[in-house]
Biopython code that builds the backbone (N, CA, C, O; Angstrom):
import numpy as np
from Bio.PDB.StructureBuilder import StructureBuilder

atoms = [
    (1, "MET", "N", (1.297, -16.695, -21.304)),
    (1, "MET", "CA", (1.225, -15.476, -21.485)),
    (1, "MET", "C", (-0.619, -15.372, -20.866)),
    (1, "MET", "O", (-1.181, -16.430, -20.582)),
    (2, "ILE", "N", (-1.312, -14.143, -20.737)),
    (2, "ILE", "CA", (-2.673, -13.982, -21.040)),
    (2, "ILE", "C", (-2.849, -12.641, -22.079)),
    (2, "ILE", "O", (-2.015, -11.748, -21.926)),
    (3, "ASN", "N", (-3.621, -12.503, -22.855)),
    (3, "ASN", "CA", (-4.138, -11.366, -23.409)),
    (3, "ASN", "C", (-4.662, -10.451, -22.861)),
    (3, "ASN", "O", (-5.627, -10.194, -23.580)),
    (4, "TRP", "N", (-4.659, -9.418, -21.606)),
    (4, "TRP", "CA", (-4.706, -8.962, -20.596)),
    (4, "TRP", "C", (-5.861, -7.631, -21.451)),
    (4, "TRP", "O", (-6.223, -6.669, -20.774)),
    (5, "ARG", "N", (-6.168, -7.721, -22.450)),
    (5, "ARG", "CA", (-7.399, -7.232, -23.527)),
    (5, "ARG", "C", (-8.742, -7.845, -22.555)),
    (5, "ARG", "O", (-9.676, -7.179, -22.110)),
    (6, "ARG", "N", (-8.495, -9.359, -22.389)),
    (6, "ARG", "CA", (-9.992, -9.769, -21.846)),
    (6, "ARG", "C", (-10.191, -9.874, -20.759)),
    (6, "ARG", "O", (-10.831, -10.799, -20.259)),
    (7, "CYS", "N", (-9.293, -8.227, -19.703)),
    (7, "CYS", "CA", (-9.802, -8.054, -18.418)),
    (7, "CYS", "C", (-9.762, -6.726, -18.750)),
    (7, "CYS", "O", (-9.954, -6.038, -17.747)),
    (8, "GLY", "N", (-9.577, -6.030, -19.826)),
    (8, "GLY", "CA", (-10.838, -4.608, -20.263)),
    (8, "GLY", "C", (-9.367, -4.091, -18.930)),
    (8, "GLY", "O", (-8.309, -4.538, -18.485)),
    (9, "PRO", "N", (-10.393, -2.733, -18.781)),
    (9, "PRO", "CA", (-10.086, -1.750, -17.528)),
    (9, "PRO", "C", (-8.922, -2.117, -16.179)),
    (9, "PRO", "O", (-8.005, -1.613, -15.530)),
    (10, "LEU", "N", (-9.670, -3.276, -16.320)),
    (10, "LEU", "CA", (-9.334, -3.400, -14.675)),
    (10, "LEU", "C", (-7.558, -3.143, -14.681)),
    (10, "LEU", "O", (-6.850, -2.334, -14.082)),
    (11, "ARG", "N", (-7.191, -4.486, -15.868)),
    (11, "ARG", "CA", (-5.694, -4.211, -15.910)),
    (11, "ARG", "C", (-5.251, -3.400, -16.095)),
    (11, "ARG", "O", (-4.053, -3.397, -15.811)),
    (12, "GLU", "N", (-5.739, -2.333, -16.594)),
    (12, "GLU", "CA", (-5.039, -1.051, -16.738)),
    (12, "GLU", "C", (-4.810, 0.003, -15.659)),
    (12, "GLU", "O", (-3.908, 0.839, -15.608)),
    (13, "ARG", "N", (-6.127, -0.277, -14.538)),
    (13, "ARG", "CA", (-5.648, 0.522, -13.431)),
    (13, "ARG", "C", (-4.296, 0.588, -12.696)),
    (13, "ARG", "O", (-3.627, 1.510, -12.227)),
    (14, "GLY", "N", (-4.149, -0.786, -12.780)),
    (14, "GLY", "CA", (-2.603, -1.012, -12.208)),
    (14, "GLY", "C", (-2.557, -1.209, -11.056)),
    (14, "GLY", "O", (-3.525, -0.839, -10.391)),
    (15, "ALA", "N", (-1.403, -1.875, -10.369)),
    (15, "ALA", "CA", (-1.543, -2.483, -9.038)),
    (15, "ALA", "C", (-2.512, -2.131, -7.685)),
    (15, "ALA", "O", (-3.171, -2.692, -6.810)),
    (16, "GLU", "N", (-2.073, -0.670, -8.208)),
    (16, "GLU", "CA", (-2.232, 0.154, -6.611)),
    (16, "GLU", "C", (-4.085, 0.221, -7.137)),
    (16, "GLU", "O", (-5.181, 0.408, -6.608)),
    (17, "ARG", "N", (-3.772, 0.064, -7.876)),
    (17, "ARG", "CA", (-5.851, 1.067, -8.057)),
    (17, "ARG", "C", (-6.595, -0.766, -7.930)),
    (17, "ARG", "O", (-7.813, -0.796, -7.750)),
    (18, "ILE", "N", (-5.901, -2.069, -8.019)),
    (18, "ILE", "CA", (-6.869, -3.433, -8.380)),
    (18, "ILE", "C", (-7.257, -3.475, -6.729)),
    (18, "ILE", "O", (-6.358, -3.561, -5.893)),
    (19, "ALA", "N", (-8.794, -3.401, -6.315)),
    (19, "ALA", "CA", (-8.545, -4.485, -5.041)),
    (19, "ALA", "C", (-8.658, -5.750, -5.208)),
    (19, "ALA", "O", (-8.798, -6.382, -6.255)),
    (20, "ASP", "N", (-8.585, -6.142, -4.030)),
    (20, "ASP", "CA", (-8.657, -7.700, -3.613)),
    (20, "ASP", "C", (-10.094, -8.876, -4.363)),
    (20, "ASP", "O", (-10.184, -10.047, -4.731)),
    (21, "THR", "N", (-10.966, -7.697, -4.263)),
    (21, "THR", "CA", (-12.404, -8.220, -4.757)),
    (21, "THR", "C", (-13.038, -8.517, -5.891)),
    (21, "THR", "O", (-14.031, -9.218, -6.088)),
    (22, "ASP", "N", (-12.366, -7.914, -6.608)),
    (22, "ASP", "CA", (-12.031, -7.620, -8.308)),
    (22, "ASP", "C", (-10.878, -9.196, -7.927)),
    (22, "ASP", "O", (-11.127, -10.186, -7.239)),
    (23, "LEU", "N", (-10.225, -9.003, -8.341)),
    (23, "LEU", "CA", (-9.510, -10.155, -8.876)),
    (23, "LEU", "C", (-9.740, -11.643, -7.823)),
    (23, "LEU", "O", (-9.175, -12.707, -8.075)),
    (24, "ALA", "N", (-10.684, -11.436, -6.629)),
    (24, "ALA", "CA", (-11.408, -12.864, -6.166)),
    (24, "ALA", "C", (-12.187, -13.245, -7.013)),
    (24, "ALA", "O", (-12.184, -14.384, -7.480)),
    (25, "GLY", "N", (-13.245, -12.008, -7.440)),
    (25, "GLY", "CA", (-13.960, -12.471, -8.742)),
    (25, "GLY", "C", (-13.535, -13.438, -9.842)),
    (25, "GLY", "O", (-13.944, -14.557, -10.148)),
    (26, "LEU", "N", (-12.211, -12.337, -10.532)),
    (26, "LEU", "CA", (-12.006, -13.325, -11.501)),
    (26, "LEU", "C", (-10.940, -14.569, -11.144)),
    (26, "LEU", "O", (-10.258, -15.144, -11.993)),
    (27, "LEU", "N", (-10.941, -14.780, -10.116)),
    (27, "LEU", "CA", (-10.608, -16.150, -9.785)),
    (27, "LEU", "C", (-11.562, -17.394, -9.961)),
    (27, "LEU", "O", (-11.283, -18.522, -10.368)),
    (28, "ALA", "N", (-13.451, -16.576, -9.302)),
    (28, "ALA", "CA", (-13.936, -16.982, -9.326)),
    (28, "ALA", "C", (-14.886, -17.414, -10.309)),
    (28, "ALA", "O", (-15.974, -17.795, -9.878)),
    (29, "SER", "N", (-14.664, -17.430, -11.702)),
    (29, "SER", "CA", (-15.173, -17.459, -12.867)),
    (29, "SER", "C", (-15.284, -18.258, -12.921)),
    (29, "SER", "O", (-14.635, -19.097, -12.298)),
    (30, "LYS", "N", (-16.376, -18.522, -13.878)),
    (30, "LYS", "CA", (-16.228, -20.389, -14.598)),
    (30, "LYS", "C", (-15.957, -20.146, -15.874)),
    (30, "LYS", "O", (-16.559, -20.625, -16.835)),
    (31, "HIS", "N", (-14.874, -19.258, -15.906)),
    (31, "HIS", "CA", (-14.153, -19.241, -17.624)),
    (31, "HIS", "C", (-12.128, -18.988, -17.318)),
    (31, "HIS", "O", (-11.441, -18.164, -16.715)),
    (32, "SER", "N", (-11.827, -20.427, -18.271)),
    (32, "SER", "CA", (-10.393, -20.700, -17.355)),
    (32, "SER", "C", (-9.464, -19.418, -17.835)),
    (32, "SER", "O", (-8.516, -19.153, -17.094)),
    (33, "ALA", "N", (-9.620, -18.750, -18.795)),
    (33, "ALA", "CA", (-8.860, -17.323, -18.895)),
    (33, "ALA", "C", (-9.237, -16.370, -18.276)),
    (33, "ALA", "O", (-8.324, -15.714, -17.774)),
    (34, "MET", "N", (-10.572, -15.900, -18.044)),
    (34, "MET", "CA", (-10.526, -15.420, -16.709)),
    (34, "MET", "C", (-9.856, -15.580, -15.748)),
    (34, "MET", "O", (-9.062, -14.685, -15.461)),
    (35, "VAL", "N", (-9.928, -16.644, -15.004)),
    (35, "VAL", "CA", (-8.964, -17.005, -14.117)),
    (35, "VAL", "C", (-7.782, -17.379, -14.545)),
    (35, "VAL", "O", (-7.042, -17.615, -13.590)),
    (36, "ALA", "N", (-7.498, -17.468, -15.127)),
    (36, "ALA", "CA", (-5.406, -17.398, -15.481)),
    (36, "ALA", "C", (-5.449, -15.796, -15.351)),
    (36, "ALA", "O", (-4.632, -15.535, -14.468)),
    (37, "ALA", "N", (-6.021, -14.605, -15.821)),
    (37, "ALA", "CA", (-5.775, -13.836, -16.073)),
    (37, "ALA", "C", (-5.655, -12.476, -14.727)),
    (37, "ALA", "O", (-5.147, -11.356, -14.772)),
    (38, "GLY", "N", (-6.547, -13.393, -13.351)),
    (38, "GLY", "CA", (-6.506, -13.326, -12.247)),
    (38, "GLY", "C", (-5.840, -13.702, -11.078)),
    (38, "GLY", "O", (-5.779, -13.193, -9.959)),
    (39, "ALA", "N", (-5.217, -14.985, -11.718)),
    (39, "ALA", "CA", (-4.516, -15.922, -10.979)),
    (39, "ALA", "C", (-2.934, -14.432, -11.496)),
    (39, "ALA", "O", (-2.161, -13.921, -10.686)),
    (40, "GLU", "N", (-2.966, -14.267, -12.438)),
    (40, "GLU", "CA", (-1.421, -13.851, -12.893)),
    (40, "GLU", "C", (-1.223, -12.550, -12.158)),
    (40, "GLU", "O", (-0.153, -12.247, -11.629)),
    (41, "MET", "N", (-2.541, -11.631, -12.146)),
    (41, "MET", "CA", (-2.448, -10.331, -11.491)),
    (41, "MET", "C", (-2.061, -10.616, -9.850)),
    (41, "MET", "O", (-1.524, -9.752, -9.157)),
    (42, "VAL", "N", (-2.448, -12.067, -9.315)),
    (42, "VAL", "CA", (-2.438, -11.942, -7.759)),
    (42, "VAL", "C", (-1.534, -11.723, -7.645)),
    (42, "VAL", "O", (-1.130, -10.786, -6.957)),
    (43, "GLY", "N", (-0.372, -13.038, -8.707)),
    (43, "GLY", "CA", (1.208, -13.104, -8.389)),
    (43, "GLY", "C", (1.504, -12.279, -8.655)),
    (43, "GLY", "O", (1.861, -11.847, -7.559)),
    (44, "GLU", "N", (1.786, -11.214, -9.602)),
    (44, "GLU", "CA", (2.236, -10.580, -9.851)),
    (44, "GLU", "C", (2.969, -9.196, -8.907)),
    (44, "GLU", "O", (4.022, -8.613, -8.650)),
    (45, "PHE", "N", (1.359, -9.235, -8.634)),
    (45, "PHE", "CA", (1.139, -8.149, -7.709)),
    (45, "PHE", "C", (1.225, -8.269, -6.317)),
    (45, "PHE", "O", (0.839, -7.585, -5.368)),
    (46, "GLN", "N", (1.896, -9.428, -6.462)),
    (46, "GLN", "CA", (1.973, -10.042, -4.279)),
    (46, "GLN", "C", (1.133, -9.967, -3.838)),
    (46, "GLN", "O", (1.249, -9.642, -2.656)),
    (47, "ARG", "N", (0.072, -10.122, -4.203)),
    (47, "ARG", "CA", (-1.276, -10.497, -2.912)),
    (47, "ARG", "C", (-1.413, -11.376, -2.357)),
    (47, "ARG", "O", (-2.279, -12.217, -2.597)),
    (48, "ASP", "N", (-0.404, -11.433, -1.251)),
    (48, "ASP", "CA", (-0.831, -12.923, -0.274)),
    (48, "ASP", "C", (-1.576, -13.017, 0.379)),
    (48, "ASP", "O", (-1.692, -13.931, 1.196)),
    (49, "VAL", "N", (-2.196, -12.243, 0.247)),
    (49, "VAL", "CA", (-4.233, -12.687, 1.281)),
    (49, "VAL", "C", (-5.377, -13.524, 0.022)),
    (49, "VAL", "O", (-6.539, -13.799, 0.321)),
    (50, "LEU", "N", (-4.970, -13.731, -0.913)),
    (50, "LEU", "CA", (-5.917, -13.975, -2.160)),
    (50, "LEU", "C", (-4.830, -15.243, -2.573)),
    (50, "LEU", "O", (-4.615, -15.564, -3.742)),
    (51, "GLU", "N", (-4.062, -16.027, -1.152)),
    (51, "GLU", "CA", (-3.186, -17.162, -1.747)),
    (51, "GLU", "C", (-4.109, -18.554, -1.186)),
    (51, "GLU", "O", (-3.713, -19.492, -1.878)),
    (52, "GLU", "N", (-4.833, -18.894, -0.525)),
    (52, "GLU", "CA", (-5.567, -19.704, 0.332)),
    (52, "GLU", "C", (-6.879, -19.428, -1.281)),
    (52, "GLU", "O", (-7.566, -20.446, -1.368)),
    (53, "LYS", "N", (-7.208, -18.538, -2.219)),
    (53, "LYS", "CA", (-8.160, -18.541, -2.964)),
    (53, "LYS", "C", (-7.939, -19.133, -3.782)),
    (53, "LYS", "O", (-8.735, -19.920, -4.293)),
    (54, "LEU", "N", (-6.328, -18.851, -4.303)),
    (54, "LEU", "CA", (-5.930, -19.829, -5.312)),
    (54, "LEU", "C", (-5.963, -21.045, -4.967)),
    (54, "LEU", "O", (-6.546, -21.846, -5.698)),
    (55, "VAL", "N", (-5.560, -21.323, -4.184)),
    (55, "VAL", "CA", (-5.130, -22.593, -3.817)),
    (55, "VAL", "C", (-6.573, -23.422, -3.722)),
    (55, "VAL", "O", (-6.468, -24.647, -3.779)),
    (56, "GLU", "N", (-8.426, -22.647, -3.528)),
    (56, "GLU", "CA", (-9.384, -23.539, -3.680)),
    (56, "GLU", "C", (-9.526, -22.981, -5.006)),
    (56, "GLU", "O", (-10.727, -22.740, -5.130)),
    (57, "THR", "N", (-8.833, -22.613, -6.190)),
    (57, "THR", "CA", (-9.587, -22.325, -6.817)),
    (57, "THR", "C", (-8.542, -23.266, -8.005)),
    (57, "THR", "O", (-8.955, -23.520, -9.137)),
    (58, "GLY", "N", (-7.665, -23.543, -7.689)),
    (58, "GLY", "CA", (-6.713, -24.824, -8.695)),
    (58, "GLY", "C", (-7.289, -26.276, -7.541)),
    (58, "GLY", "O", (-6.556, -27.236, -7.783)),
    (59, "ARG", "N", (-7.897, -26.483, -6.902)),
    (59, "ARG", "CA", (-8.295, -27.755, -6.864)),
    (59, "ARG", "C", (-9.279, -27.827, -7.502)),
    (59, "ARG", "O", (-9.614, -28.772, -8.216)),
    (60, "ARG", "N", (-10.157, -26.307, -7.213)),
    (60, "ARG", "CA", (-11.755, -26.828, -8.722)),
    (60, "ARG", "C", (-11.684, -26.919, -9.665)),
    (60, "ARG", "O", (-12.685, -27.326, -10.254)),
    (61, "PHE", "N", (-10.459, -26.605, -10.447)),
    (61, "PHE", "CA", (-10.118, -26.517, -12.064)),
    (61, "PHE", "C", (-9.573, -27.470, -11.881)),
    (61, "PHE", "O", (-9.524, -27.915, -13.028)),
    (62, "LEU", "N", (-8.766, -28.648, -10.860)),
    (62, "LEU", "CA", (-8.497, -29.893, -10.915)),
    (62, "LEU", "C", (-9.496, -31.080, -11.310)),
    (62, "LEU", "O", (-9.344, -31.941, -12.176)),
    (63, "LYS", "N", (-10.493, -30.894, -10.484)),
    (63, "LYS", "CA", (-11.542, -31.771, -10.842)),
    (63, "LYS", "C", (-12.369, -32.000, -12.111)),
    (63, "LYS", "O", (-13.498, -31.580, -12.366)),
    (64, "ASP", "N", (-11.729, -32.596, -12.690)),
    (64, "ASP", "CA", (-12.152, -33.294, -14.592)),
    (64, "ASP", "C", (-11.740, -31.280, -15.331)),
    (64, "ASP", "O", (-12.307, -30.264, -15.734)),
    (65, "GLY", "N", (-10.200, -31.947, -15.021)),
    (65, "GLY", "CA", (-9.516, -30.314, -15.573)),
    (65, "GLY", "C", (-9.741, -30.346, -16.827)),
    (65, "GLY", "O", (-10.099, -29.238, -17.225)),
    (66, "ALA", "N", (-9.679, -31.311, -17.828)),
    (66, "ALA", "CA", (-9.924, -31.560, -19.275)),
    (66, "ALA", "C", (-10.632, -30.609, -19.786)),
    (66, "ALA", "O", (-10.207, -29.813, -20.623)),
    (67, "LYS", "N", (-11.664, -30.624, -19.359)),
    (67, "LYS", "CA", (-13.350, -30.241, -18.968)),
    (67, "LYS", "C", (-13.402, -28.785, -18.943)),
    (67, "LYS", "O", (-14.181, -28.026, -19.518)),
    (68, "THR", "N", (-12.836, -28.645, -18.494)),
    (68, "THR", "CA", (-12.761, -27.090, -17.495)),
    (68, "THR", "C", (-12.161, -25.982, -17.442)),
    (68, "THR", "O", (-12.530, -24.830, -17.211)),
    (69, "ASP", "N", (-10.595, -26.753, -17.829)),
    (69, "ASP", "CA", (-9.332, -26.089, -18.210)),
    (69, "ASP", "C", (-8.750, -26.737, -19.407)),
    (69, "ASP", "O", (-7.787, -27.495, -19.290)),
    (70, "LYS", "N", (-9.410, -26.415, -20.807)),
    (70, "LYS", "CA", (-8.654, -27.151, -21.938)),
    (70, "LYS", "C", (-6.945, -25.932, -21.824)),
    (70, "LYS", "O", (-6.605, -24.803, -21.471)),
    (71, "GLY", "N", (-6.279, -27.454, -22.522)),
    (71, "GLY", "CA", (-4.699, -26.032, -22.239)),
    (71, "GLY", "C", (-4.817, -25.904, -21.462)),
    (71, "GLY", "O", (-4.697, -24.679, -21.459)),
    (72, "CYS", "N", (-5.091, -26.272, -20.058)),
    (72, "CYS", "CA", (-4.524, -26.339, -18.503)),
    (72, "CYS", "C", (-4.303, -24.271, -18.867)),
    (72, "CYS", "O", (-3.174, -23.954, -19.242)),
    (73, "VAL", "N", (-4.656, -23.881, -18.821)),
    (73, "VAL", "CA", (-4.255, -21.957, -18.820)),
    (73, "VAL", "C", (-4.269, -21.884, -17.491)),
    (73, "VAL", "O", (-3.265, -21.623, -16.828)),
    (74, "ALA", "N", (-5.740, -22.176, -16.872)),
    (74, "ALA", "CA", (-6.118, -21.684, -15.497)),
    (74, "ALA", "C", (-4.727, -22.392, -14.693)),
    (74, "ALA", "O", (-3.687, -21.811, -14.384)),
    (75, "LYS", "N", (-5.031, -23.603, -14.511)),
    (75, "LYS", "CA", (-4.233, -24.059, -14.126)),
    (75, "LYS", "C", (-2.982, -23.505, -14.017)),
    (75, "LYS", "O", (-2.838, -22.942, -12.931)),
    (76, "LEU", "N", (-1.818, -23.442, -14.892)),
    (76, "LEU", "CA", (-0.438, -23.204, -14.923)),
    (76, "LEU", "C", (-0.522, -21.890, -14.478)),
    (76, "LEU", "O", (0.492, -21.763, -13.792)),
    (77, "ALA", "N", (-1.260, -20.605, -14.458)),
    (77, "ALA", "CA", (-1.025, -19.160, -13.847)),
    (77, "ALA", "C", (-1.199, -19.253, -12.702)),
    (77, "ALA", "O", (-0.668, -18.531, -11.858)),
    (78, "ILE", "N", (-2.338, -20.586, -12.386)),
    (78, "ILE", "CA", (-2.308, -20.472, -10.659)),
    (78, "ILE", "C", (-0.738, -21.480, -9.837)),
    (78, "ILE", "O", (-0.222, -21.151, -8.769)),
    (79, "VAL", "N", (-0.423, -22.323, -10.447)),
    (79, "VAL", "CA", (0.714, -22.770, -9.981)),
    (79, "VAL", "C", (1.899, -21.524, -10.504)),
    (79, "VAL", "O", (2.932, -21.511, -9.835)),
    (80, "ASN", "N", (1.824, -20.762, -11.353)),
    (80, "ASN", "CA", (3.086, -19.932, -11.121)),
    (80, "ASN", "C", (3.045, -18.950, -10.144)),
    (80, "ASN", "O", (3.969, -18.714, -9.367)),
    (81, "ALA", "N", (1.523, -18.132, -10.193)),
    (81, "ALA", "CA", (1.131, -17.195, -8.766)),
    (81, "ALA", "C", (1.044, -18.118, -7.937)),
    (81, "ALA", "O", (1.267, -17.577, -6.854)),
    (82, "LEU", "N", (0.788, -19.575, -7.716)),
    (82, "LEU", "CA", (1.311, -19.373, -6.343)),
    (82, "LEU", "C", (3.070, -19.769, -6.119)),
    (82, "LEU", "O", (3.510, -19.703, -4.970)),
    (83, "CYS", "N", (3.875, -20.113, -7.098)),
    (83, "CYS", "CA", (5.659, -20.082, -7.329)),
    (83, "CYS", "C", (5.803, -18.732, -5.883)),
    (83, "CYS", "O", (6.064, -18.815, -4.683)),
    (84, "ARG", "N", (5.361, -17.206, -7.129)),
    (84, "ARG", "CA", (5.586, -16.354, -7.030)),
    (84, "ARG", "C", (5.486, -15.640, -5.943)),
    (84, "ARG", "O", (6.083, -14.574, -5.789)),
    (85, "LEU", "N", (4.526, -16.301, -4.876)),
    (85, "LEU", "CA", (3.533, -16.104, -3.598)),
    (85, "LEU", "C", (4.610, -16.996, -2.573)),
    (85, "LEU", "O", (4.376, -17.027, -1.365)),
    (86, "ASP", "N", (5.247, -17.380, -2.879)),
    (86, "ASP", "CA", (6.577, -18.886, -1.789)),
    (86, "ASP", "C", (5.051, -19.602, -1.264)),
    (86, "ASP", "O", (4.644, -19.502, -0.106)),
    (87, "HIS", "N", (4.329, -20.323, -2.350)),
    (87, "HIS", "CA", (3.454, -21.022, -1.770)),
    (87, "HIS", "C", (3.939, -21.899, -1.223)),
    (87, "HIS", "O", (5.085, -21.888, -1.673)),
    (88, "ARG", "N", (3.800, -23.578, 0.233)),
    (88, "ARG", "CA", (4.996, -24.179, 0.161)),
    (88, "ARG", "C", (3.707, -25.091, 0.754)),
    (88, "ARG", "O", (3.862, -25.641, 1.845)),
    (89, "ASP", "N", (2.867, -25.195, 0.275)),
    (89, "ASP", "CA", (2.176, -26.530, 0.777)),
    (89, "ASP", "C", (1.653, -27.729, -0.776)),
    (89, "ASP", "O", (1.103, -28.810, -0.563)),
]
sb = StructureBuilder()
sb.init_structure("model")
sb.init_model(0)
sb.init_chain("A")
sb.init_seg("    ")
for serial, (resi, resn, name, xyz) in enumerate(atoms, 1):
    if name == "N":
        sb.init_residue(resn, " ", resi, " ")
    sb.init_atom(name, np.array(xyz, "f"), 0.0, 1.0, " ", f" {name:<3s}", serial, name[0])
structure = sb.get_structure()
């Protein structure tokens, strides 16, 4: 589970008030904790439109994963979000 304080006011807005562009911005972060937070919200809020972005982000974190994602926080959140979206790839 991600510490939502890292996302501050964004998480507090609620699902209906968080723009897809905000979530995509989290997924584009170089910080694995921010990516993980974004991925969790994408899955929780069922943002199917960001499914391909999740896949791309997952591929990015698979490259040199031990260095880019210590503890696999981002990778696990991405996989969980893809499962919640019923991704079949």
